[in-house]
mmCIF file of the N, C-alpha and C atoms, coordinates in Angstrom:
data_MODEL
# 
_entry.id   MODEL 
# 
loop_
_atom_site.group_PDB 
_atom_site.id 
_atom_site.type_symbol 
_atom_site.label_atom_id 
_atom_site.label_alt_id 
_atom_site.label_comp_id 
_atom_site.label_asym_id 
_atom_site.label_entity_id 
_atom_site.label_seq_id 
_atom_site.pdbx_PDB_ins_code 
_atom_site.Cartn_x 
_atom_site.Cartn_y 
_atom_site.Cartn_z 
_atom_site.occupancy 
_atom_site.B_iso_or_equiv 
_atom_site.pdbx_formal_charge 
_atom_site.auth_seq_id 
_atom_site.auth_comp_id 
_atom_site.auth_asym_id 
_atom_site.auth_atom_id 
_atom_site.pdbx_PDB_model_num 
ATOM 1   N N  . UNK A 1 1  ? 9.396   -0.527  1.697   1.00 0.00 ? 1  UNK A N  1 
ATOM 2   C CA . UNK A 1 1  ? 9.436   -0.614  3.143   1.00 0.00 ? 1  UNK A CA 1 
ATOM 3   C C  . UNK A 1 1  ? 10.001  -1.971  3.533   1.00 0.00 ? 1  UNK A C  1 
ATOM 4   N N  . UNK A 1 2  ? 10.839  -1.958  4.513   1.00 0.00 ? 2  UNK A N  1 
ATOM 5   C CA . UNK A 1 2  ? 11.414  -3.197  4.999   1.00 0.00 ? 2  UNK A CA 1 
ATOM 6   C C  . UNK A 1 2  ? 10.730  -3.676  6.264   1.00 0.00 ? 2  UNK A C  1 
ATOM 7   N N  . UNK A 1 3  ? 11.395  -4.604  6.910   1.00 0.00 ? 3  UNK A N  1 
ATOM 8   C CA . UNK A 1 3  ? 10.893  -5.137  8.170   1.00 0.00 ? 3  UNK A CA 1 
ATOM 9   C C  . UNK A 1 3  ? 11.633  -4.454  9.315   1.00 0.00 ? 3  UNK A C  1 
ATOM 10  N N  . UNK A 1 4  ? 10.877  -4.064  10.314  1.00 0.00 ? 4  UNK A N  1 
ATOM 11  C CA . UNK A 1 4  ? 11.443  -3.388  11.482  1.00 0.00 ? 4  UNK A CA 1 
ATOM 12  C C  . UNK A 1 4  ? 11.167  -4.232  12.719  1.00 0.00 ? 4  UNK A C  1 
ATOM 13  N N  . UNK A 1 5  ? 12.144  -4.387  13.588  1.00 0.00 ? 5  UNK A N  1 
ATOM 14  C CA . UNK A 1 5  ? 11.978  -5.154  14.826  1.00 0.00 ? 5  UNK A CA 1 
ATOM 15  C C  . UNK A 1 5  ? 12.013  -4.179  15.997  1.00 0.00 ? 5  UNK A C  1 
ATOM 16  N N  . UNK A 1 6  ? 10.982  -4.263  16.845  1.00 0.00 ? 6  UNK A N  1 
ATOM 17  C CA . UNK A 1 6  ? 10.905  -3.400  18.033  1.00 0.00 ? 6  UNK A CA 1 
ATOM 18  C C  . UNK A 1 6  ? 10.603  -4.263  19.249  1.00 0.00 ? 6  UNK A C  1 
ATOM 19  N N  . UNK A 1 7  ? 11.014  -3.786  20.426  1.00 0.00 ? 7  UNK A N  1 
ATOM 20  C CA . UNK A 1 7  ? 10.675  -4.532  21.641  1.00 0.00 ? 7  UNK A CA 1 
ATOM 21  C C  . UNK A 1 7  ? 9.270   -4.117  22.103  1.00 0.00 ? 7  UNK A C  1 
ATOM 22  N N  . UNK A 1 8  ? 8.727   -4.844  23.048  1.00 0.00 ? 8  UNK A N  1 
ATOM 23  C CA . UNK A 1 8  ? 7.342   -4.608  23.469  1.00 0.00 ? 8  UNK A CA 1 
ATOM 24  C C  . UNK A 1 8  ? 7.150   -3.217  24.058  1.00 0.00 ? 8  UNK A C  1 
ATOM 25  N N  . UNK A 1 9  ? 8.118   -2.719  24.791  1.00 0.00 ? 9  UNK A N  1 
ATOM 26  C CA . UNK A 1 9  ? 7.989   -1.383  25.378  1.00 0.00 ? 9  UNK A CA 1 
ATOM 27  C C  . UNK A 1 9  ? 7.895   -0.324  24.278  1.00 0.00 ? 9  UNK A C  1 
ATOM 28  N N  . UNK A 1 10 ? 8.765   -0.409  23.273  1.00 0.00 ? 10 UNK A N  1 
ATOM 29  C CA . UNK A 1 10 ? 8.713   0.542   22.154  1.00 0.00 ? 10 UNK A CA 1 
ATOM 30  C C  . UNK A 1 10 ? 7.409   0.388   21.371  1.00 0.00 ? 10 UNK A C  1 
ATOM 31  N N  . UNK A 1 11 ? 6.930   -0.840  21.240  1.00 0.00 ? 11 UNK A N  1 
ATOM 32  C CA . UNK A 1 11 ? 5.678   -1.061  20.518  1.00 0.00 ? 11 UNK A CA 1 
ATOM 33  C C  . UNK A 1 11 ? 4.513   -0.388  21.237  1.00 0.00 ? 11 UNK A C  1 
ATOM 34  N N  . UNK A 1 12 ? 4.480   -0.497  22.557  1.00 0.00 ? 12 UNK A N  1 
ATOM 35  C CA . UNK A 1 12 ? 3.416   0.164   23.327  1.00 0.00 ? 12 UNK A CA 1 
ATOM 36  C C  . UNK A 1 12 ? 3.530   1.686   23.223  1.00 0.00 ? 12 UNK A C  1 
ATOM 37  N N  . UNK A 1 13 ? 4.747   2.180   23.279  1.00 0.00 ? 13 UNK A N  1 
ATOM 38  C CA . UNK A 1 13 ? 4.970   3.620   23.258  1.00 0.00 ? 13 UNK A CA 1 
ATOM 39  C C  . UNK A 1 13 ? 4.671   4.237   21.896  1.00 0.00 ? 13 UNK A C  1 
ATOM 40  N N  . UNK A 1 14 ? 4.995   3.520   20.819  1.00 0.00 ? 14 UNK A N  1 
ATOM 41  C CA . UNK A 1 14 ? 4.894   4.073   19.465  1.00 0.00 ? 14 UNK A CA 1 
ATOM 42  C C  . UNK A 1 14 ? 3.898   3.299   18.595  1.00 0.00 ? 14 UNK A C  1 
ATOM 43  N N  . UNK A 1 15 ? 2.840   2.786   19.185  1.00 0.00 ? 15 UNK A N  1 
ATOM 44  C CA . UNK A 1 15 ? 1.908   1.947   18.438  1.00 0.00 ? 15 UNK A CA 1 
ATOM 45  C C  . UNK A 1 15 ? 1.304   2.669   17.234  1.00 0.00 ? 15 UNK A C  1 
ATOM 46  N N  . UNK A 1 16 ? 0.890   3.904   17.392  1.00 0.00 ? 16 UNK A N  1 
ATOM 47  C CA . UNK A 1 16 ? 0.291   4.647   16.275  1.00 0.00 ? 16 UNK A CA 1 
ATOM 48  C C  . UNK A 1 16 ? 1.270   4.768   15.111  1.00 0.00 ? 16 UNK A C  1 
ATOM 49  N N  . UNK A 1 17 ? 2.508   5.037   15.416  1.00 0.00 ? 17 UNK A N  1 
ATOM 50  C CA . UNK A 1 17 ? 3.533   5.154   14.376  1.00 0.00 ? 17 UNK A CA 1 
ATOM 51  C C  . UNK A 1 17 ? 3.754   3.814   13.665  1.00 0.00 ? 17 UNK A C  1 
ATOM 52  N N  . UNK A 1 18 ? 3.761   2.734   14.432  1.00 0.00 ? 18 UNK A N  1 
ATOM 53  C CA . UNK A 1 18 ? 3.967   1.402   13.857  1.00 0.00 ? 18 UNK A CA 1 
ATOM 54  C C  . UNK A 1 18 ? 2.788   1.001   12.973  1.00 0.00 ? 18 UNK A C  1 
ATOM 55  N N  . UNK A 1 19 ? 1.580   1.371   13.384  1.00 0.00 ? 19 UNK A N  1 
ATOM 56  C CA . UNK A 1 19 ? 0.397   1.081   12.574  1.00 0.00 ? 19 UNK A CA 1 
ATOM 57  C C  . UNK A 1 19 ? 0.471   1.848   11.259  1.00 0.00 ? 19 UNK A C  1 
ATOM 58  N N  . UNK A 1 20 ? 0.875   3.117   11.317  1.00 0.00 ? 20 UNK A N  1 
ATOM 59  C CA . UNK A 1 20 ? 1.033   3.917   10.093  1.00 0.00 ? 20 UNK A CA 1 
ATOM 60  C C  . UNK A 1 20 ? 2.068   3.277   9.166   1.00 0.00 ? 20 UNK A C  1 
ATOM 61  N N  . UNK A 1 21 ? 3.133   2.765   9.753   1.00 0.00 ? 21 UNK A N  1 
ATOM 62  C CA . UNK A 1 21 ? 4.168   2.103   8.966   1.00 0.00 ? 21 UNK A CA 1 
ATOM 63  C C  . UNK A 1 21 ? 3.606   0.868   8.258   1.00 0.00 ? 21 UNK A C  1 
ATOM 64  N N  . UNK A 1 22 ? 2.773   0.106   8.965   1.00 0.00 ? 22 UNK A N  1 
ATOM 65  C CA . UNK A 1 22 ? 2.140   -1.063  8.357   1.00 0.00 ? 22 UNK A CA 1 
ATOM 66  C C  . UNK A 1 22 ? 1.176   -0.645  7.252   1.00 0.00 ? 22 UNK A C  1 
ATOM 67  N N  . UNK A 1 23 ? 0.441   0.428   7.451   1.00 0.00 ? 23 UNK A N  1 
ATOM 68  C CA . UNK A 1 23 ? -0.475  0.929   6.421   1.00 0.00 ? 23 UNK A CA 1 
ATOM 69  C C  . UNK A 1 23 ? 0.271   1.307   5.145   1.00 0.00 ? 23 UNK A C  1 
ATOM 70  N N  . UNK A 1 24 ? 1.507   1.760   5.305   1.00 0.00 ? 24 UNK A N  1 
ATOM 71  C CA . UNK A 1 24 ? 2.320   2.146   4.155   1.00 0.00 ? 24 UNK A CA 1 
ATOM 72  C C  . UNK A 1 24 ? 3.008   0.951   3.498   1.00 0.00 ? 24 UNK A C  1 
ATOM 73  N N  . UNK A 1 25 ? 2.727   -0.255  3.991   1.00 0.00 ? 25 UNK A N  1 
ATOM 74  C CA . UNK A 1 25 ? 3.247   -1.466  3.361   1.00 0.00 ? 25 UNK A CA 1 
ATOM 75  C C  . UNK A 1 25 ? 4.387   -2.134  4.098   1.00 0.00 ? 25 UNK A C  1 
ATOM 76  N N  . UNK A 1 26 ? 4.786   -1.607  5.231   1.00 0.00 ? 26 UNK A N  1 
ATOM 77  C CA . UNK A 1 26 ? 5.882   -2.203  5.985   1.00 0.00 ? 26 UNK A CA 1 
ATOM 78  C C  . UNK A 1 26 ? 5.418   -3.302  6.919   1.00 0.00 ? 26 UNK A C  1 
ATOM 79  N N  . UNK A 1 27 ? 6.381   -4.020  7.467   1.00 0.00 ? 27 UNK A N  1 
ATOM 80  C CA . UNK A 1 27 ? 6.115   -5.041  8.483   1.00 0.00 ? 27 UNK A CA 1 
ATOM 81  C C  . UNK A 1 27 ? 6.861   -4.661  9.744   1.00 0.00 ? 27 UNK A C  1 
ATOM 82  N N  . UNK A 1 28 ? 6.234   -4.892  10.879  1.00 0.00 ? 28 UNK A N  1 
ATOM 83  C CA . UNK A 1 28 ? 6.870   -4.614  12.162  1.00 0.00 ? 28 UNK A CA 1 
ATOM 84  C C  . UNK A 1 28 ? 6.814   -5.889  12.984  1.00 0.00 ? 28 UNK A C  1 
ATOM 85  N N  . UNK A 1 29 ? 7.971   -6.343  13.442  1.00 0.00 ? 29 UNK A N  1 
ATOM 86  C CA . UNK A 1 29 ? 8.046   -7.519  14.301  1.00 0.00 ? 29 UNK A CA 1 
ATOM 87  C C  . UNK A 1 29 ? 8.197   -7.015  15.738  1.00 0.00 ? 29 UNK A C  1 
ATOM 88  N N  . UNK A 1 30 ? 7.339   -7.505  16.621  1.00 0.00 ? 30 UNK A N  1 
ATOM 89  C CA . UNK A 1 30 ? 7.412   -7.149  18.035  1.00 0.00 ? 30 UNK A CA 1 
ATOM 90  C C  . UNK A 1 30 ? 8.117   -8.301  18.749  1.00 0.00 ? 30 UNK A C  1 
ATOM 91  N N  . UNK A 1 31 ? 9.161   -7.971  19.484  1.00 0.00 ? 31 UNK A N  1 
ATOM 92  C CA . UNK A 1 31 ? 9.954   -8.992  20.166  1.00 0.00 ? 31 UNK A CA 1 
ATOM 93  C C  . UNK A 1 31 ? 9.912   -8.779  21.682  1.00 0.00 ? 31 UNK A C  1 
ATOM 94  N N  . UNK A 1 32 ? 9.922   -9.888  22.411  1.00 0.00 ? 32 UNK A N  1 
ATOM 95  C CA . UNK A 1 32 ? 10.020  -9.854  23.872  1.00 0.00 ? 32 UNK A CA 1 
ATOM 96  C C  . UNK A 1 32 ? 11.304  -10.584 24.238  1.00 0.00 ? 32 UNK A C  1 
ATOM 97  N N  . UNK A 1 33 ? 12.185  -9.891  24.936  1.00 0.00 ? 33 UNK A N  1 
ATOM 98  C CA . UNK A 1 33 ? 13.492  -10.450 25.311  1.00 0.00 ? 33 UNK A CA 1 
ATOM 99  C C  . UNK A 1 33 ? 14.261  -10.945 24.085  1.00 0.00 ? 33 UNK A C  1 
ATOM 100 N N  . UNK A 1 34 ? 14.150  -10.193 22.967  1.00 0.00 ? 34 UNK A N  1 
ATOM 101 C CA . UNK A 1 34 ? 14.878  -10.533 21.754  1.00 0.00 ? 34 UNK A CA 1 
ATOM 102 C C  . UNK A 1 34 ? 14.268  -11.648 20.935  1.00 0.00 ? 34 UNK A C  1 
ATOM 103 N N  . UNK A 1 35 ? 13.121  -12.198 21.374  1.00 0.00 ? 35 UNK A N  1 
ATOM 104 C CA . UNK A 1 35 ? 12.463  -13.294 20.665  1.00 0.00 ? 35 UNK A CA 1 
ATOM 105 C C  . UNK A 1 35 ? 11.197  -12.769 20.002  1.00 0.00 ? 35 UNK A C  1 
ATOM 106 N N  . UNK A 1 36 ? 11.049  -12.924 18.684  1.00 0.00 ? 36 UNK A N  1 
ATOM 107 C CA . UNK A 1 36 ? 9.844   -12.433 18.007  1.00 0.00 ? 36 UNK A CA 1 
ATOM 108 C C  . UNK A 1 36 ? 8.587   -13.107 18.548  1.00 0.00 ? 36 UNK A C  1 
ATOM 109 N N  . UNK A 1 37 ? 7.552   -12.285 18.822  1.00 0.00 ? 37 UNK A N  1 
ATOM 110 C CA . UNK A 1 37 ? 6.300   -12.829 19.359  1.00 0.00 ? 37 UNK A CA 1 
ATOM 111 C C  . UNK A 1 37 ? 5.077   -12.388 18.561  1.00 0.00 ? 37 UNK A C  1 
ATOM 112 N N  . UNK A 1 38 ? 5.187   -11.320 17.774  1.00 0.00 ? 38 UNK A N  1 
ATOM 113 C CA . UNK A 1 38 ? 4.027   -10.842 17.012  1.00 0.00 ? 38 UNK A CA 1 
ATOM 114 C C  . UNK A 1 38 ? 4.515   -10.073 15.793  1.00 0.00 ? 38 UNK A C  1 
ATOM 115 N N  . UNK A 1 39 ? 3.627   -9.934  14.819  1.00 0.00 ? 39 UNK A N  1 
ATOM 116 C CA . UNK A 1 39 ? 3.942   -9.191  13.612  1.00 0.00 ? 39 UNK A CA 1 
ATOM 117 C C  . UNK A 1 39 ? 2.790   -8.248  13.299  1.00 0.00 ? 39 UNK A C  1 
ATOM 118 N N  . UNK A 1 40 ? 3.116   -7.007  13.006  1.00 0.00 ? 40 UNK A N  1 
ATOM 119 C CA . UNK A 1 40 ? 2.113   -6.030  12.576  1.00 0.00 ? 40 UNK A CA 1 
ATOM 120 C C  . UNK A 1 40 ? 2.293   -5.883  11.067  1.00 0.00 ? 40 UNK A C  1 
ATOM 121 N N  . UNK A 1 41 ? 1.259   -6.237  10.323  1.00 0.00 ? 41 UNK A N  1 
ATOM 122 C CA . UNK A 1 41 ? 1.314   -6.192  8.861   1.00 0.00 ? 41 UNK A CA 1 
ATOM 123 C C  . UNK A 1 41 ? 0.084   -5.445  8.348   1.00 0.00 ? 41 UNK A C  1 
ATOM 124 N N  . UNK A 1 42 ? 0.121   -4.980  7.106   1.00 0.00 ? 42 UNK A N  1 
ATOM 125 C CA . UNK A 1 42 ? -1.058  -4.294  6.573   1.00 0.00 ? 42 UNK A CA 1 
ATOM 126 C C  . UNK A 1 42 ? -2.224  -5.268  6.408   1.00 0.00 ? 42 UNK A C  1 
ATOM 127 N N  . UNK A 1 43 ? -3.435  -4.774  6.624   1.00 0.00 ? 43 UNK A N  1 
ATOM 128 C CA . UNK A 1 43 ? -4.634  -5.570  6.434   1.00 0.00 ? 43 UNK A CA 1 
ATOM 129 C C  . UNK A 1 43 ? -4.819  -5.796  4.940   1.00 0.00 ? 43 UNK A C  1 
ATOM 130 N N  . UNK A 1 44 ? -5.100  -7.038  4.509   1.00 0.00 ? 44 UNK A N  1 
ATOM 131 C CA . UNK A 1 44 ? -5.243  -7.285  3.069   1.00 0.00 ? 44 UNK A CA 1 
ATOM 132 C C  . UNK A 1 44 ? -6.488  -6.584  2.512   1.00 0.00 ? 44 UNK A C  1 
ATOM 133 N N  . UNK A 1 45 ? -6.430  -6.159  1.252   1.00 0.00 ? 45 UNK A N  1 
ATOM 134 C CA . UNK A 1 45 ? -7.600  -5.513  0.657   1.00 0.00 ? 45 UNK A CA 1 
ATOM 135 C C  . UNK A 1 45 ? -8.755  -6.513  0.522   1.00 0.00 ? 45 UNK A C  1 
ATOM 136 N N  . UNK A 1 46 ? -9.955  -5.997  0.535   1.00 0.00 ? 46 UNK A N  1 
ATOM 137 C CA . UNK A 1 46 ? -11.135 -6.866  0.410   1.00 0.00 ? 46 UNK A CA 1 
ATOM 138 C C  . UNK A 1 46 ? -11.166 -7.477  -0.988  1.00 0.00 ? 46 UNK A C  1 
ATOM 139 N N  . UNK A 1 47 ? -11.489 -8.753  -1.032  1.00 0.00 ? 47 UNK A N  1 
ATOM 140 C CA . UNK A 1 47 ? -11.619 -9.416  -2.328  1.00 0.00 ? 47 UNK A CA 1 
ATOM 141 C C  . UNK A 1 47 ? -12.966 -9.064  -2.925  1.00 0.00 ? 47 UNK A C  1 
ATOM 142 N N  . UNK A 1 48 ? -13.018 -8.911  -4.232  1.00 0.00 ? 48 UNK A N  1 
ATOM 143 C CA . UNK A 1 48 ? -14.306 -8.624  -4.844  1.00 0.00 ? 48 UNK A CA 1 
ATOM 144 C C  . UNK A 1 48 ? -15.258 -9.812  -4.653  1.00 0.00 ? 48 UNK A C  1 
ATOM 145 N N  . UNK A 1 49 ? -16.533 -9.513  -4.556  1.00 0.00 ? 49 UNK A N  1 
ATOM 146 C CA . UNK A 1 49 ? -17.530 -10.573 -4.366  1.00 0.00 ? 49 UNK A CA 1 
ATOM 147 C C  . UNK A 1 49 ? -17.555 -11.483 -5.589  1.00 0.00 ? 49 UNK A C  1 
ATOM 148 N N  . UNK A 1 50 ? -17.691 -12.773 -5.323  1.00 0.00 ? 50 UNK A N  1 
ATOM 149 C CA . UNK A 1 50 ? -17.772 -13.726 -6.425  1.00 0.00 ? 50 UNK A CA 1 
ATOM 150 C C  . UNK A 1 50 ? -19.137 -13.616 -7.078  1.00 0.00 ? 50 UNK A C  1 
ATOM 151 N N  . UNK A 1 51 ? -19.136 -13.685 -8.391  1.00 0.00 ? 51 UNK A N  1 
ATOM 152 C CA . UNK A 1 51 ? -20.378 -13.577 -9.149  1.00 0.00 ? 51 UNK A CA 1 
ATOM 153 C C  . UNK A 1 51 ? -20.724 -14.943 -9.722  1.00 0.00 ? 51 UNK A C  1 
ATOM 154 N N  . UNK A 1 52 ? -21.904 -15.420 -9.396  1.00 0.00 ? 52 UNK A N  1 
ATOM 155 C CA . UNK A 1 52 ? -22.335 -16.722 -9.890  1.00 0.00 ? 52 UNK A CA 1 
ATOM 156 C C  . UNK A 1 52 ? -22.488 -16.667 -11.406 1.00 0.00 ? 52 UNK A C  1 
ATOM 157 N N  . UNK A 1 53 ? -22.019 -17.714 -12.061 1.00 0.00 ? 53 UNK A N  1 
ATOM 158 C CA . UNK A 1 53 ? -22.168 -17.805 -13.511 1.00 0.00 ? 53 UNK A CA 1 
ATOM 159 C C  . UNK A 1 53 ? -21.145 -17.005 -14.287 1.00 0.00 ? 53 UNK A C  1 
ATOM 160 N N  . UNK A 1 54 ? -20.075 -16.579 -13.654 1.00 0.00 ? 54 UNK A N  1 
ATOM 161 C CA . UNK A 1 54 ? -19.080 -15.761 -14.339 1.00 0.00 ? 54 UNK A CA 1 
ATOM 162 C C  . UNK A 1 54 ? -18.404 -16.515 -15.484 1.00 0.00 ? 54 UNK A C  1 
ATOM 163 N N  . UNK A 1 55 ? -18.322 -17.833 -15.388 1.00 0.00 ? 55 UNK A N  1 
ATOM 164 C CA . UNK A 1 55 ? -17.684 -18.636 -16.427 1.00 0.00 ? 55 UNK A CA 1 
ATOM 165 C C  . UNK A 1 55 ? -18.703 -19.232 -17.407 1.00 0.00 ? 55 UNK A C  1 
ATOM 166 N N  . UNK A 1 56 ? -19.958 -18.872 -17.273 1.00 0.00 ? 56 UNK A N  1 
ATOM 167 C CA . UNK A 1 56 ? -20.986 -19.420 -18.161 1.00 0.00 ? 56 UNK A CA 1 
ATOM 168 C C  . UNK A 1 56 ? -20.667 -19.062 -19.612 1.00 0.00 ? 56 UNK A C  1 
ATOM 169 N N  . UNK A 1 57 ? -20.700 -20.073 -20.469 1.00 0.00 ? 57 UNK A N  1 
ATOM 170 C CA . UNK A 1 57 ? -20.437 -19.867 -21.891 1.00 0.00 ? 57 UNK A CA 1 
ATOM 171 C C  . UNK A 1 57 ? -18.965 -19.830 -22.247 1.00 0.00 ? 57 UNK A C  1 
ATOM 172 N N  . UNK A 1 58 ? -18.072 -19.846 -21.275 1.00 0.00 ? 58 UNK A N  1 
ATOM 173 C CA . UNK A 1 58 ? -16.640 -19.803 -21.553 1.00 0.00 ? 58 UNK A CA 1 
ATOM 174 C C  . UNK A 1 58 ? -15.991 -21.181 -21.521 1.00 0.00 ? 58 UNK A C  1 
ATOM 175 N N  . UNK A 1 59 ? -16.632 -22.126 -20.846 1.00 0.00 ? 59 UNK A N  1 
ATOM 176 C CA . UNK A 1 59 ? -16.055 -23.449 -20.672 1.00 0.00 ? 59 UNK A CA 1 
ATOM 177 C C  . UNK A 1 59 ? -16.980 -24.472 -21.312 1.00 0.00 ? 59 UNK A C  1 
ATOM 178 N N  . UNK A 1 60 ? -16.380 -25.372 -22.081 1.00 0.00 ? 60 UNK A N  1 
ATOM 179 C CA . UNK A 1 60 ? -17.156 -26.428 -22.725 1.00 0.00 ? 60 UNK A CA 1 
ATOM 180 C C  . UNK A 1 60 ? -16.615 -27.768 -22.239 1.00 0.00 ? 60 UNK A C  1 
ATOM 181 N N  . UNK A 1 61 ? -17.461 -28.553 -21.585 1.00 0.00 ? 61 UNK A N  1 
ATOM 182 C CA . UNK A 1 61 ? -17.058 -29.855 -21.069 1.00 0.00 ? 61 UNK A CA 1 
ATOM 183 C C  . UNK A 1 61 ? -17.787 -30.920 -21.875 1.00 0.00 ? 61 UNK A C  1 
ATOM 184 N N  . UNK A 1 62 ? -17.008 -31.794 -22.487 1.00 0.00 ? 62 UNK A N  1 
ATOM 185 C CA . UNK A 1 62 ? -17.587 -32.898 -23.257 1.00 0.00 ? 62 UNK A CA 1 
ATOM 186 C C  . UNK A 1 62 ? -17.889 -34.029 -22.277 1.00 0.00 ? 62 UNK A C  1 
ATOM 187 N N  . UNK A 1 63 ? -19.131 -34.107 -21.810 1.00 0.00 ? 63 UNK A N  1 
ATOM 188 C CA . UNK A 1 63 ? -19.490 -35.083 -20.782 1.00 0.00 ? 63 UNK A CA 1 
ATOM 189 C C  . UNK A 1 63 ? -19.354 -36.516 -21.265 1.00 0.00 ? 63 UNK A C  1 
ATOM 190 N N  . UNK A 1 64 ? -19.566 -36.772 -22.563 1.00 0.00 ? 64 UNK A N  1 
ATOM 191 C CA . UNK A 1 64 ? -19.418 -38.142 -23.039 1.00 0.00 ? 64 UNK A CA 1 
ATOM 192 C C  . UNK A 1 64 ? -17.972 -38.618 -22.903 1.00 0.00 ? 64 UNK A C  1 
ATOM 193 N N  . UNK A 1 65 ? -16.994 -37.738 -23.101 1.00 0.00 ? 65 UNK A N  1 
ATOM 194 C CA . UNK A 1 65 ? -15.597 -38.103 -22.900 1.00 0.00 ? 65 UNK A CA 1 
ATOM 195 C C  . UNK A 1 65 ? -15.281 -38.239 -21.414 1.00 0.00 ? 65 UNK A C  1 
ATOM 196 N N  . UNK A 1 66 ? -15.870 -37.402 -20.609 1.00 0.00 ? 66 UNK A N  1 
ATOM 197 C CA . UNK A 1 66 ? -15.598 -37.392 -19.185 1.00 0.00 ? 66 UNK A CA 1 
ATOM 198 C C  . UNK A 1 66 ? -16.146 -38.645 -18.509 1.00 0.00 ? 66 UNK A C  1 
ATOM 199 N N  . UNK A 1 67 ? -17.306 -39.102 -18.928 1.00 0.00 ? 67 UNK A N  1 
ATOM 200 C CA . UNK A 1 67 ? -17.970 -40.219 -18.278 1.00 0.00 ? 67 UNK A CA 1 
ATOM 201 C C  . UNK A 1 67 ? -17.707 -41.568 -18.960 1.00 0.00 ? 67 UNK A C  1 
ATOM 202 N N  . UNK A 1 68 ? -17.043 -41.571 -20.106 1.00 0.00 ? 68 UNK A N  1 
ATOM 203 C CA . UNK A 1 68 ? -16.804 -42.820 -20.845 1.00 0.00 ? 68 UNK A CA 1 
ATOM 204 C C  . UNK A 1 68 ? -15.732 -43.647 -20.142 1.00 0.00 ? 68 UNK A C  1 
ATOM 205 N N  . UNK A 1 69 ? -15.836 -44.979 -20.219 1.00 0.00 ? 69 UNK A N  1 
ATOM 206 C CA . UNK A 1 69 ? -14.804 -45.824 -19.619 1.00 0.00 ? 69 UNK A CA 1 
ATOM 207 C C  . UNK A 1 69 ? -13.483 -45.671 -20.375 1.00 0.00 ? 69 UNK A C  1 
ATOM 208 N N  . UNK A 1 70 ? -12.397 -45.789 -19.669 1.00 0.00 ? 70 UNK A N  1 
ATOM 209 C CA . UNK A 1 70 ? -11.068 -45.666 -20.248 1.00 0.00 ? 70 UNK A CA 1 
ATOM 210 C C  . UNK A 1 70 ? -10.480 -47.063 -20.389 1.00 0.00 ? 70 UNK A C  1 
ATOM 211 N N  . UNK A 1 71 ? -10.067 -47.437 -21.583 1.00 0.00 ? 71 UNK A N  1 
ATOM 212 C CA . UNK A 1 71 ? -9.552  -48.785 -21.844 1.00 0.00 ? 71 UNK A CA 1 
ATOM 213 C C  . UNK A 1 71 ? -8.291  -49.068 -21.027 1.00 0.00 ? 71 UNK A C  1 
ATOM 214 N N  . UNK A 1 72 ? -7.413  -48.095 -20.866 1.00 0.00 ? 72 UNK A N  1 
ATOM 215 C CA . UNK A 1 72 ? -6.179  -48.308 -20.097 1.00 0.00 ? 72 UNK A CA 1 
ATOM 216 C C  . UNK A 1 72 ? -6.485  -48.586 -18.629 1.00 0.00 ? 72 UNK A C  1 
ATOM 217 N N  . UNK A 1 73 ? -7.437  -47.848 -18.070 1.00 0.00 ? 73 UNK A N  1 
ATOM 218 C CA . UNK A 1 73 ? -7.809  -48.069 -16.670 1.00 0.00 ? 73 UNK A CA 1 
ATOM 219 C C  . UNK A 1 73 ? -8.490  -49.423 -16.514 1.00 0.00 ? 73 UNK A C  1 
ATOM 220 N N  . UNK A 1 74 ? -9.354  -49.771 -17.443 1.00 0.00 ? 74 UNK A N  1 
ATOM 221 C CA . UNK A 1 74 ? -10.030 -51.071 -17.394 1.00 0.00 ? 74 UNK A CA 1 
ATOM 222 C C  . UNK A 1 74 ? -9.018  -52.203 -17.451 1.00 0.00 ? 74 UNK A C  1 
ATOM 223 N N  . UNK A 1 75 ? -7.966  -52.048 -18.250 1.00 0.00 ? 75 UNK A N  1 
ATOM 224 C CA . UNK A 1 75 ? -6.936  -53.086 -18.355 1.00 0.00 ? 75 UNK A CA 1 
ATOM 225 C C  . UNK A 1 75 ? -6.194  -53.250 -17.023 1.00 0.00 ? 75 UNK A C  1 
ATOM 226 N N  . UNK A 1 76 ? -6.007  -52.176 -16.285 1.00 0.00 ? 76 UNK A N  1 
ATOM 227 C CA . UNK A 1 76 ? -5.342  -52.271 -14.986 1.00 0.00 ? 76 UNK A CA 1 
ATOM 228 C C  . UNK A 1 76 ? -6.151  -53.093 -13.987 1.00 0.00 ? 76 UNK A C  1 
ATOM 229 N N  . UNK A 1 77 ? -7.454  -53.091 -14.140 1.00 0.00 ? 77 UNK A N  1 
ATOM 230 C CA . UNK A 1 77 ? -8.331  -53.847 -13.245 1.00 0.00 ? 77 UNK A CA 1 
ATOM 231 C C  . UNK A 1 77 ? -8.710  -55.190 -13.841 1.00 0.00 ? 77 UNK A C  1 
ATOM 232 N N  . UNK A 1 78 ? -8.032  -55.612 -14.859 1.00 0.00 ? 78 UNK A N  1 
ATOM 233 C CA . UNK A 1 78 ? -8.283  -56.910 -15.459 1.00 0.00 ? 78 UNK A CA 1 
ATOM 234 C C  . UNK A 1 78 ? -9.640  -56.982 -16.135 1.00 0.00 ? 78 UNK A C  1 
ATOM 235 N N  . UNK A 1 79 ? -10.053 -55.878 -16.742 1.00 0.00 ? 79 UNK A N  1 
ATOM 236 C CA . UNK A 1 79 ? -11.341 -55.784 -17.447 1.00 0.00 ? 79 UNK A CA 1 
ATOM 237 C C  . UNK A 1 79 ? -12.532 -56.086 -16.552 1.00 0.00 ? 79 UNK A C  1 
ATOM 238 N N  . UNK A 1 80 ? -12.399 -55.933 -15.245 1.00 0.00 ? 80 UNK A N  1 
ATOM 239 C CA . UNK A 1 80 ? -13.476 -56.198 -14.303 1.00 0.00 ? 80 UNK A CA 1 
ATOM 240 C C  . UNK A 1 80 ? -14.558 -55.132 -14.378 1.00 0.00 ? 80 UNK A C  1 
ATOM 241 N N  . UNK A 1 81 ? -14.279 -53.999 -15.010 1.00 0.00 ? 81 UNK A N  1 
ATOM 242 C CA . UNK A 1 81 ? -15.251 -52.905 -15.069 1.00 0.00 ? 81 UNK A CA 1 
ATOM 243 C C  . UNK A 1 81 ? -16.187 -53.047 -16.255 1.00 0.00 ? 81 UNK A C  1 
ATOM 244 N N  . UNK A 1 82 ? -15.982 -53.987 -17.098 1.00 0.00 ? 82 UNK A N  1 
ATOM 245 C CA . UNK A 1 82 ? -16.848 -54.139 -18.282 1.00 0.00 ? 82 UNK A CA 1 
ATOM 246 C C  . UNK A 1 82 ? -17.992 -55.046 -18.027 1.00 0.00 ? 82 UNK A C  1 
# 
């Protein structure tokens, strides 16, 4: 399905048809005096609910590496962090 441009009068007259077109995956641009003012697009599908703990046991973070001071960064600050 492509994009279709209609004027406001046609949009009012054929709204049900334009909605069906959007449901089928098309886009409809509504124009007033040749200038686009609105777009009719399909409603996005609902996202599945997020499940807490879905990544449990899949990710391993070495906290000692994460929290340890970095010698290169310390050198940039003139060893003021030691």
